[in-house]
C-alpha positions, 0 to 999 in steps of 0.5 A: 747901532752899527760899528760904522755908526759908532765910529762916525757919530761918536759915543751913543747916548748912555748912562756911561756917556753922561758921566763926567769925562774927568771921572771916566778918565780917572776910572780908566787910569785906575783900572790900568794902574791896578792891572799893571801893578797886579802880581801873578798871585792875584791873577784871579782879580783880572777876571773881576776887572774883565767883568767890570769892563764888559759891564761898562761896555754894555751900559755904554751901549757900545756894539760888541762887534765894533769893540772886537774889531778895535781890539783886533786892530790893536792885537799886533801891538799886544803880541809884540809886547808879550810874544818874546816871553815865550823864549823864557823858561816856563814862558807860556805862563808869563805870556798868558799873564801879560797877554790878558793883562795887556788886553784888559788895559787896551780894553779900558782905553778903547771903552774910554774913547768909545764913551767920551768925545775927543773934545771932552778929553781935551777939556779934561787935559786943560782942567788938569793944567797940562802944557798948553803946547801939548794940548794944542798939538793934540787938537791940531793932530785930531783936526787934520788927521781926518783931512789927511785920511780923506786926501790919501783915499782920493789919491789911492782912487785916482791912482787905481783908476789910471792903472789896470795892472793886477797883482798884489805886488803892484798894489803894494808898490802903489801903496808905497808910492801913495804913502811917499806922496802923502808925506810930501803933501802933509809936510807942505800943508803943515808948513802952509798952515803954520805960516798962516797961523803965525800971520794971525798972531799964533805963537 
């Protein structure tokens, strides 16, 4: 199974995939809380956690190439959190400790998303009696995120087909223009959707 297939078709059928979503969420939160509260004197426990997460990835039939790409996309966030520790005395030890711990937390989150559908996560949130408005906002955000992504791709292709100017600088200018227009269109579409929902009795 390719990385593209994992992204488009959702979690593949696997023993981990068939586990109850609430149990997977509980385990992921437990792993993250364990890593966050892990003292430096017990740093060796992170190797056991890493082995457990890799085992889950294998049982979940998640392609390691796709897993690596997703982790790589989140790496700037990890570096933004940890790189300032290098300015402290003996900061490389703290940097290494936080870098590994933060990456393992992100890996647990990526594995949860890779073995659980968004609909199942919403059902767990409802079962936990999370605020109704919060769950509804997440549902709408997930629904229209793909619509906005498709719209931005169409705008990018349309603008690129009408311009023949090469150069990276022009590409950045085109991207900023598309982002600005996308913001305006998204605001207008959100307003129309809100009024349509209110007309149908949504409060």
